[in-house]
DONUSE-419991 format. One record per residue (C-alpha): residue number from 1; y, x negated, z negated. Coordinates in steps of 0.1 Angstrom, whole numbers. Example, Ala and Ser with C-alpha at 12.3 -4.5 7.8 and 13.67 -1.06 7.14 Angstrom:
2
1 -45 -123 -78
2 -11 -137 -71
***
This chain:
295
1 -494 49 404
2 -479 36 436
3 -479 -2 434
4 -442 -7 444
5 -437 -43 434
6 -466 -53 457
7 -452 -30 486
8 -419 -46 481
9 -435 -81 484
10 -455 -72 514
11 -426 -58 531
12 -405 -89 525
13 -430 -110 541
14 -431 -87 571
15 -393 -86 575
16 -391 -124 570
17 -416 -130 598
18 -395 -107 622
19 -362 -124 611
20 -376 -157 618
21 -387 -145 653
22 -353 -129 660
23 -332 -156 647
24 -346 -188 663
25 -335 -222 656
26 -314 -240 684
27 -311 -276 693
28 -279 -275 712
29 -245 -286 698
30 -240 -250 681
31 -273 -254 664
32 -255 -257 630
33 -244 -222 635
34 -279 -210 635
35 -289 -233 606
36 -264 -214 585
37 -275 -181 598
38 -310 -188 590
39 -301 -202 557
40 -284 -170 547
41 -310 -146 564
42 -342 -162 554
43 -334 -169 517
44 -357 -152 492
45 -340 -118 491
46 -357 -87 479
47 -355 -69 512
48 -347 -36 497
49 -329 -22 526
50 -356 -30 550
51 -381 -14 527
52 -361 20 530
53 -361 18 567
54 -400 13 569
55 -408 37 541
56 -387 66 557
57 -401 57 591
58 -437 62 577
59 -429 99 571
60 -427 105 609
61 -454 83 622
62 -429 57 637
63 -443 29 655
64 -443 1 629
65 -427 -25 652
66 -398 -3 659
67 -392 2 622
68 -395 -36 615
69 -368 -43 642
70 -344 -18 628
71 -352 -30 593
72 -346 -66 602
73 -313 -57 620
74 -300 -39 588
75 -310 -70 568
76 -287 -90 591
77 -259 -67 585
78 -265 -69 547
79 -267 -108 548
80 -235 -110 569
81 -217 -89 542
82 -230 -112 514
83 -218 -143 532
84 -183 -127 535
85 -183 -113 500
86 -191 -147 485
87 -160 -165 503
88 -132 -178 481
89 -110 -151 497
90 -133 -123 484
91 -155 -129 453
92 -155 -167 454
93 -192 -170 444
94 -212 -203 445
95 -246 -190 438
96 -266 -162 459
97 -303 -156 455
98 -307 -185 432
99 -292 -208 460
100 -257 -222 467
101 -238 -197 488
102 -234 -202 526
103 -198 -217 523
104 -209 -240 497
105 -240 -252 515
106 -220 -256 548
107 -183 -248 548
108 -161 -218 549
109 -155 -218 587
110 -192 -221 594
111 -200 -194 568
112 -174 -170 585
113 -190 -176 619
114 -226 -172 606
115 -217 -137 591
116 -201 -128 625
117 -232 -140 644
118 -255 -119 621
119 -235 -88 626
120 -234 -92 666
121 -271 -100 666
122 -279 -69 646
123 -265 -46 671
124 -280 -67 699
125 -314 -61 684
126 -309 -25 678
127 -298 -20 714
128 -326 -37 730
129 -354 -16 746
130 -380 -31 724
131 -365 -12 694
132 -374 21 709
133 -381 34 744
134 -357 62 741
135 -322 51 749
136 -307 80 731
137 -325 70 700
138 -309 34 704
139 -275 47 710
140 -276 70 678
141 -288 41 658
142 -259 19 670
143 -235 45 664
144 -248 54 628
145 -248 18 618
146 -213 10 631
147 -200 39 610
148 -221 29 578
149 -210 -7 582
150 -175 -3 593
151 -140 10 577
152 -154 42 567
153 -183 26 551
154 -193 -9 538
155 -161 -28 549
156 -137 0 537
157 -157 0 504
158 -151 -38 500
159 -114 -31 505
160 -116 -9 477
161 -136 -33 456
162 -109 -59 459
163 -81 -33 449
164 -102 -24 419
165 -92 -58 404
166 -55 -46 401
167 -57 -10 402
168 -66 15 373
169 -95 30 390
170 -114 61 374
171 -148 73 378
172 -139 92 409
173 -124 61 427
174 -152 40 414
175 -178 65 429
176 -160 67 463
177 -158 30 464
178 -196 26 457
179 -206 52 482
180 -188 34 509
181 -195 -1 499
182 -232 2 488
183 -242 37 496
184 -234 40 531
185 -257 13 543
186 -285 26 520
187 -280 59 535
188 -283 46 571
189 -316 29 561
190 -331 64 553
191 -314 80 582
192 -328 53 606
193 -363 63 599
194 -355 99 607
195 -336 89 639
196 -366 67 650
197 -389 95 644
198 -367 122 660
199 -369 142 627
200 -356 178 621
201 -324 185 603
202 -341 195 572
203 -359 162 568
204 -328 143 576
205 -308 163 551
206 -333 156 524
207 -335 118 531
208 -297 116 531
209 -294 133 498
210 -321 111 484
211 -301 80 497
212 -269 93 483
213 -281 96 448
214 -303 63 450
215 -272 44 463
216 -253 53 433
217 -282 46 408
218 -286 12 425
219 -250 3 420
220 -248 16 384
221 -279 -7 378
222 -261 -37 394
223 -231 -31 370
224 -254 -31 342
225 -270 -64 353
226 -236 -80 357
227 -230 -72 320
228 -264 -78 305
229 -285 -96 332
230 -300 -132 328
231 -281 -153 356
232 -313 -172 362
233 -332 -140 368
234 -305 -122 387
235 -299 -152 410
236 -261 -150 409
237 -231 -154 386
238 -230 -126 360
239 -202 -111 339
240 -178 -118 368
241 -166 -81 370
242 -152 -82 335
243 -137 -116 339
244 -119 -102 370
245 -109 -71 351
246 -125 -50 379
247 -134 -13 371
248 -170 -5 374
249 -193 23 363
250 -201 2 330
251 -163 -4 321
252 -155 33 326
253 -188 49 311
254 -200 24 286
255 -236 7 289
256 -256 36 274
257 -238 65 294
258 -241 43 325
259 -279 37 321
260 -284 75 314
261 -265 82 346
262 -287 59 366
263 -317 75 352
264 -305 109 362
265 -294 101 396
266 -328 83 403
267 -347 118 393
268 -324 137 414
269 -331 113 442
270 -369 119 437
271 -364 158 436
272 -348 156 470
273 -382 145 485
274 -401 176 474
275 -402 187 511
276 -424 157 519
277 -461 152 509
278 -477 120 494
279 -464 99 523
280 -431 99 504
281 -447 82 474
282 -432 49 482
283 -397 62 483
284 -403 81 449
285 -416 49 432
286 -387 29 446
287 -362 53 431
288 -379 46 397
289 -381 9 403
290 -344 8 411
291 -335 18 375
292 -360 -6 357
293 -353 -37 378
294 -342 -70 362
295 -326 -86 393
***
């Protein structure tokens, strides 16, 4: 049995060290901005997306430091999205990862700038020669991350998420929204390992299919946690989707059908990894972990 929780904890420590190095504190007048950046990026997150980058990179014997830099950059993008999602104009959340959200800790303007800074720094890190010696690989990573994070991915999905509060979304609309908002960045995490390792089309297709099903399973469990989760364990406000009247997998399918769907998707994700050997065990175990998690 692969020790997935220990592997996640070990990976989180590595990523935290890289983030600490890549986001140094500053003593100049704009140092407050970096204080907010570090507050958001170095809080105790699960580092799930970085784990997927590192685990997929291991399939292709990618130099670990290359994988860690890309993983840290993706975590910067994720943290930027959380800062902006929590703003009063978006989800208006006051708690994230068990701590006051960035705009509560600092102020709205500083939080917006901190998110902007994290997004810009992420692309800077990926474009630097230290991330990979091949400039074509770096260019491909920049292009694919921009696509996953932009209007055809995460940002577009957030727009749909806002519309879901006042539009009668069915299961197809919810699925499309979550594939964009959550799934696009998760898919890039797996694809990043293949890009770093210059993998062939068959391997990239298998990883993309794995990430596609994993992303949907992950979001369904998120929806279940919003309904059933303990706020103290989850680390953020729960039952907010229902109070906002937002369409989710759970509101459309019901709790039991949603849980069954997440289990089925996780197994499908695992099946996509059949072309890989035991080195894919971290990814297989992670898919199972996703549907069993409590936060």
